[in-house]
KOLSEMI-516751 format. One record per residue: residue number from 1; residue in one letter; x, y, z of N, C-alpha, C, O, CB in turn. Coordinates in steps of 0.1 Angstrom, whole numbers, plus 5000, padded with zeros to 4 digits. Glycine has a CB too. Example, Ala and Ser with C-alpha at 12.3 -4.5 7.8 and 13.67 -1.06 7.14 Angstrom:
<rs>
n, res, n_px, n_py, n_pz, ca_px, ca_py, ca_pz, c_px, c_py, c_pz, o_px, o_py, o_pz, cb_px, cb_py, cb_pz
1, A, 5132, 4943, 5078, 5123, 4955, 5078, 5132, 4967, 5078, 5142, 4967, 5085, 5113, 4955, 5090
2, S, 5128, 4978, 5071, 5137, 4989, 5071, 5129, 5000, 5079, 5134, 5011, 5080, 5141, 4994, 5057
</rs>
This chain:
<rs>
n, res, n_px, n_py, n_pz, ca_px, ca_py, ca_pz, c_px, c_py, c_pz, o_px, o_py, o_pz, cb_px, cb_py, cb_pz
1, X, 8687, 0659, 0960, 8701, 0660, 0957, 8709, 0669, 0964, 8706, 0680, 0968, 8702, 0663, 0944
2, X, 8722, 0664, 0967, 8732, 0669, 0975, 8736, 0683, 0971, 8738, 0685, 0959, 8743, 0661, 0977
3, X, 8739, 0691, 0979, 8744, 0701, 0974, 8759, 0703, 0971, 8767, 0697, 0978, 8739, 0711, 0981
4, X, 8763, 0710, 0961, 8777, 0708, 0956, 8783, 0721, 0962, 8795, 0721, 0961, 8779, 0708, 0938
5, X, 8780, 0731, 0968, 8783, 0742, 0972, 8787, 0753, 0961, 8795, 0762, 0963, 8791, 0740, 0980
6, X, 8780, 0749, 0950, 8782, 0759, 0940, 8767, 0767, 0938, 8756, 0762, 0941, 8787, 0751, 0926
7, X, 8771, 0781, 0933, 8759, 0786, 0933, 8747, 0779, 0923, 8749, 0769, 0915, 8762, 0799, 0930
8, X, 8736, 0784, 0923, 8726, 0775, 0915, 8727, 0779, 0899, 8724, 0771, 0890, 8711, 0778, 0920
9, X, 8733, 0794, 0896, 8734, 0797, 0883, 8749, 0795, 0878, 8754, 0801, 0869, 8730, 0810, 0881
10, X, 8758, 0784, 0885, 8768, 0783, 0879, 8771, 0776, 0866, 8780, 0779, 0858, 8774, 0778, 0887
11, X, 8762, 0767, 0864, 8762, 0760, 0851, 8759, 0771, 0838, 8764, 0770, 0827, 8749, 0747, 0852
12, X, 8750, 0781, 0843, 8749, 0792, 0832, 8760, 0798, 0830, 8765, 0800, 0819, 8740, 0801, 0833
13, X, 8767, 0803, 0842, 8780, 0812, 0840, 8791, 0806, 0832, 8798, 0812, 0824, 8786, 0816, 0853
14, X, 8791, 0791, 0836, 8802, 0787, 0827, 8798, 0783, 0812, 8808, 0781, 0804, 8810, 0776, 0833
15, X, 8788, 0782, 0809, 8783, 0783, 0794, 8784, 0796, 0788, 8786, 0797, 0776, 8767, 0779, 0794
16, X, 8783, 0806, 0795, 8787, 0820, 0788, 8800, 0822, 0789, 8804, 0831, 0782, 8780, 0832, 0794
17, X, 8807, 0817, 0795, 8822, 0820, 0797, 8828, 0813, 0783, 8837, 0818, 0777, 8830, 0813, 0813
18, X, 8823, 0802, 0778, 8827, 0794, 0767, 8833, 0801, 0754, 8844, 0799, 0749, 8816, 0787, 0765
19, X, 8821, 0811, 0748, 8824, 0820, 0737, 8835, 0830, 0740, 8842, 0834, 0730, 8812, 0828, 0734
20, X, 8837, 0835, 0752, 8847, 0844, 0756, 8861, 0836, 0752, 8868, 0840, 0744, 8846, 0848, 0772
21, X, 8863, 0824, 0760, 8872, 0817, 0757, 8877, 0814, 0746, 8889, 0816, 0744, 8870, 0810, 0761
22, X, 8869, 0809, 0737, 8871, 0808, 0724, 8874, 0820, 0715, 8883, 0819, 0706, 8860, 0802, 0719
23, X, 8867, 0830, 0717, 8872, 0845, 0710, 8884, 0849, 0716, 8891, 0856, 0709, 8862, 0858, 0713
24, X, 8888, 0846, 0728, 8904, 0852, 0734, 8914, 0841, 0727, 8925, 0845, 0723, 8906, 0851, 0755
25, X, 8910, 0828, 0727, 8921, 0818, 0719, 8922, 0822, 0705, 8933, 0820, 0699, 8916, 0803, 0720
26, X, 8910, 0826, 0699, 8912, 0830, 0682, 8921, 0841, 0682, 8930, 0842, 0673, 8896, 0835, 0673
27, X, 8920, 0853, 0692, 8927, 0863, 0691, 8944, 0861, 0694, 8953, 0868, 0689, 8920, 0872, 0700
28, X, 8945, 0850, 0704, 8956, 0847, 0706, 8966, 0840, 0695, 8978, 0843, 0692, 8954, 0841, 0716
29, X, 8959, 0831, 0689, 8965, 0828, 0676, 8969, 0833, 0665, 8979, 0830, 0659, 8960, 0822, 0673
30, X, 8959, 0844, 0663, 8961, 0853, 0650, 8972, 0864, 0653, 8979, 0868, 0644, 8948, 0860, 0646
31, X, 8973, 0868, 0667, 8984, 0877, 0672, 8996, 0867, 0670, 9005, 0871, 0663, 8982, 0883, 0690
32, X, 8996, 0856, 0676, 9009, 0849, 0674, 9016, 0845, 0662, 9028, 0843, 0661, 9008, 0839, 0679
33, X, 9005, 0845, 0652, 9010, 0841, 0639, 9014, 0856, 0631, 9022, 0857, 0621, 8996, 0833, 0631
34, X, 9009, 0865, 0635, 9013, 0879, 0629, 9028, 0880, 0635, 9037, 0882, 0627, 9002, 0892, 0633
35, X, 9030, 0879, 0649, 9042, 0882, 0654, 9053, 0871, 0649, 9065, 0874, 0650, 9040, 0881, 0669
36, X, 9049, 0860, 0645, 9058, 0849, 0640, 9063, 0852, 0627, 9075, 0849, 0624, 9050, 0836, 0639
37, X, 9051, 0859, 0617, 9059, 0861, 0605, 9064, 0877, 0605, 9065, 0881, 0594, 9049, 0858, 0591
38, X, 9066, 0884, 0613, 9072, 0894, 0614, 9063, 0908, 0610, 9067, 0920, 0609, 9084, 0891, 0606
39, X, 9050, 0904, 0608, 9041, 0915, 0605, 9038, 0925, 0616, 9032, 0935, 0612, 9027, 0909, 0601
40, X, 9043, 0924, 0628, 9040, 0932, 0640, 9054, 0940, 0642, 9055, 0946, 0652, 9036, 0924, 0652
41, X, 9063, 0938, 0634, 9076, 0946, 0636, 9075, 0960, 0639, 9081, 0965, 0648, 9084, 0944, 0624
42, X, 9066, 0967, 0631, 9065, 0982, 0636, 9057, 0984, 0649, 9056, 0995, 0654, 9057, 0991, 0625
43, X, 9053, 0974, 0654, 9046, 0978, 0668, 9059, 0980, 0678, 9069, 0973, 0678, 9036, 0965, 0675
44, X, 9058, 0991, 0687, 9067, 0994, 0694, 9075, 1003, 0690, 9084, 1007, 0698, 9072, 0986, 0696
45, X, 9076, 1011, 0676, 9084, 1021, 0671, 9074, 1032, 0667, 9078, 1040, 0659, 9093, 1016, 0658
46, X, 9063, 1033, 0672, 9052, 1041, 0669, 9057, 1056, 0674, 9063, 1058, 0684, 9039, 1035, 0676
47, X, 9054, 1065, 0665, 9056, 1082, 0673, 9049, 1080, 0686, 9038, 1075, 0688, 9048, 1097, 0663
48, X, 9057, 1085, 0694, 9048, 1085, 0709, 9053, 1077, 0718, 9049, 1078, 0730, 9033, 1080, 0709
49, X, 9062, 1067, 0714, 9066, 1054, 0721, 9081, 1062, 0724, 9089, 1067, 0716, 9066, 1037, 0709
50, X, 9082, 1063, 0740, 9093, 1072, 0744, 9106, 1061, 0746, 9104, 1050, 0751, 9089, 1080, 0759
51, X, 9117, 1064, 0742, 9128, 1057, 0742, 9141, 1066, 0750, 9147, 1076, 0744, 9131, 1052, 0726
52, X, 9143, 1062, 0763, 9153, 1071, 0770, 9166, 1062, 0769, 9164, 1051, 0774, 9149, 1076, 0787
53, X, 9177, 1064, 0765, 9191, 1059, 0767, 9202, 1068, 0775, 9206, 1078, 0769, 9196, 1057, 0754
54, X, 9206, 1066, 0784, 9218, 1072, 0790, 9227, 1064, 0796, 9225, 1060, 0808, 9215, 1080, 0799
55, X, 9237, 1061, 0789, 9250, 1052, 0796, 9244, 1038, 0798, 9243, 1031, 0788, 9257, 1060, 0812
56, X, 9241, 1034, 0809, 9238, 1019, 0810, 9225, 1017, 0813, 9221, 1007, 0819, 9246, 1011, 0820
57, X, 9215, 1029, 0810, 9202, 1028, 0817, 9193, 1030, 0804, 9193, 1041, 0799, 9200, 1038, 0830
58, X, 9187, 1021, 0801, 9176, 1021, 0789, 9161, 1022, 0794, 9157, 1013, 0801, 9176, 1008, 0781
59, X, 9153, 1033, 0791, 9140, 1033, 0795, 9130, 1031, 0781, 9133, 1037, 0770, 9138, 1047, 0804
60, X, 9122, 1024, 0783, 9111, 1025, 0773, 9096, 1026, 0775, 9090, 1017, 0780, 9112, 1013, 0766
61, X, 9090, 1036, 0773, 9076, 1038, 0774, 9067, 1037, 0762, 9068, 1045, 0753, 9074, 1049, 0779
62, X, 9059, 1027, 0762, 9054, 1027, 0749, 9038, 1032, 0748, 9029, 1024, 0745, 9055, 1012, 0745
63, X, 9037, 1047, 0751, 9025, 1054, 0752, 9015, 1053, 0740, 9003, 1053, 0742, 9028, 1067, 0753
64, X, 9019, 1053, 0729, 9012, 1050, 0713, 9010, 1037, 0712, 8998, 1035, 0708, 9020, 1055, 0700
65, X, 9017, 1028, 0715, 9016, 1014, 0713, 9001, 1009, 0722, 8992, 1002, 0717, 9031, 1006, 0720
66, X, 9003, 1015, 0737, 8994, 1006, 0744, 8981, 1015, 0742, 8971, 1011, 0747, 8999, 1003, 0762
67, X, 8981, 1028, 0735, 8968, 1034, 0734, 8960, 1028, 0720, 8948, 1028, 0718, 8970, 1050, 0733
68, X, 8970, 1022, 0713, 8965, 1017, 0699, 8959, 1001, 0703, 8949, 0996, 0698, 8981, 1017, 0687
69, X, 8967, 0994, 0716, 8959, 0982, 0721, 8946, 0984, 0726, 8936, 0977, 0724, 8965, 0976, 0729
70, X, 8947, 0996, 0736, 8934, 0997, 0742, 8922, 0999, 0732, 8911, 0993, 0731, 8935, 1010, 0752
71, X, 8925, 1009, 0724, 8913, 1012, 0714, 8909, 0997, 0705, 8897, 0993, 0704, 8917, 1026, 0702
72, X, 8918, 0991, 0700, 8915, 0978, 0694, 8908, 0967, 0703, 8898, 0961, 0700, 8928, 0973, 0688
73, X, 8914, 0966, 0714, 8908, 0956, 0723, 8893, 0961, 0729, 8885, 0952, 0732, 8919, 0955, 0736
74, X, 8890, 0974, 0729, 8879, 0980, 0733, 8868, 0978, 0722, 8856, 0976, 0725, 8881, 0993, 0738
75, X, 8873, 0980, 0710, 8865, 0977, 0697, 8860, 0963, 0696, 8848, 0961, 0695, 8872, 0979, 0684
76, X, 8871, 0953, 0698, 8870, 0942, 0696, 8858, 0935, 0706, 8848, 0929, 0701, 8883, 0937, 0698
77, X, 8860, 0938, 0721, 8849, 0937, 0732, 8838, 0941, 0728, 8829, 0933, 0728, 8851, 0943, 0743
78, X, 8837, 0953, 0725, 8824, 0961, 0721, 8813, 0951, 0710, 8801, 0948, 0713, 8830, 0975, 0712
79, X, 8820, 0947, 0699, 8818, 0940, 0689, 8813, 0927, 0695, 8801, 0924, 0694, 8828, 0941, 0681
80, X, 8821, 0919, 0702, 8821, 0906, 0708, 8807, 0905, 0715, 8799, 0895, 0714, 8833, 0904, 0717
81, X, 8805, 0916, 0725, 8794, 0914, 0736, 8783, 0919, 0727, 8773, 0913, 0728, 8795, 0923, 0752
82, X, 8782, 0929, 0717, 8770, 0932, 0710, 8769, 0920, 0700, 8757, 0918, 0697, 8769, 0947, 0703
83, X, 8775, 0913, 0696, 8772, 0900, 0689, 8765, 0890, 0696, 8755, 0884, 0691, 8784, 0893, 0684
84, X, 8770, 0887, 0708, 8764, 0878, 0716, 8751, 0881, 0724, 8743, 0873, 0728, 8773, 0875, 0723
85, X, 8750, 0895, 0724, 8737, 0900, 0732, 8724, 0904, 0723, 8714, 0909, 0727, 8742, 0913, 0740
86, X, 8726, 0900, 0709, 8715, 0903, 0700, 8704, 0894, 0702, 8694, 0896, 0695, 8719, 0903, 0687
</rs>
C-alpha cells in the first residue's frame, strides 16, 4: 500500500478528536443560547472587573470574569478527560 505521508497513528488521533469537537460544540451552543436570552448579562460586571474612564479613553480589564471562565473551563475539561479515560 502506498504511503500517504501521514503518521501511522493518524486515524486514531482523528477518532480521539471527535468527542472533543462534539463537547466543544455543545458548550458553544449552550453559551450562545444563554447569551441570546440575556442570562449572561451579569458577566463582565462582577466585582473586580476594572473599568477606567477618563475623557475619551475607556479601559476595561475583566479580572474576575476571566478568573471565573478559567475555573469553569478547567473543571469542565477535567471532567471531560476523566469521563473519557475511565
